[in-house]
C-alpha positions, 0 to 999 in steps of 0.5 A: 550334419556332419560330414567332414574328419574337422567338423566332428573335431569342433563337435566332440570339442564343444560337446565336451567343454560344454558338458565338462566345464571343470576339466576344461584342457583335459581334451585337447588336439595336438596340430601336427597335420597340413602342408607347412612350408619347408621353414616352419616343417623344419621348425616344427620338427626340430621343436617336437612335432610327429607324424601320425599323432592321435587327433585328441589325447583325453587326460583323466586321472593320471591317464592318458586315451588317444583318440583317433577320429575318421570322417562319418562316412569312413577312412582310414589310419595314414601309414603314419597313424599305425606306426604310431599306435603300434608305439603308444599302444606298445607303452601301454596307453589306450588309443581307440579310432572314432568316426560316430558323435556319440560314440565318441560321448560315450567313450569319453562318458566312459573315461571319466571319474565324476565326483558328486557331493562325494560320492563317486561313480565308479562305473560306467553305466552309472555316469552313463545314466547321468547323462543320457541326455545329452 
């Protein structure tokens, strides 16, 4: 049973890597959180770490989707996450907050353009039907 945000994130990544091995590297985490020592914090800040960045980024078909995860029992955005969401959505990027593995799978499946044997399945419903059992 998934109880923490870290467990949820690990489950999402494992599902995606197993389900779409040909898309490996298109869903990833940017490590921006956690406590750091002074020198390490300065180095990370100097090299581009930014507070509030979404937990997962999904890059498909020339678009980037920002996925903020919250633990299944509930959670809320930090002030830095709220600011980052406002900046990113103001630039036209999609940003979602999700806390359920099945909901996350449906969201990701809805974003994937599946090409199979030269047949393009271009609607999310067809995509979902193909992968409904997983």
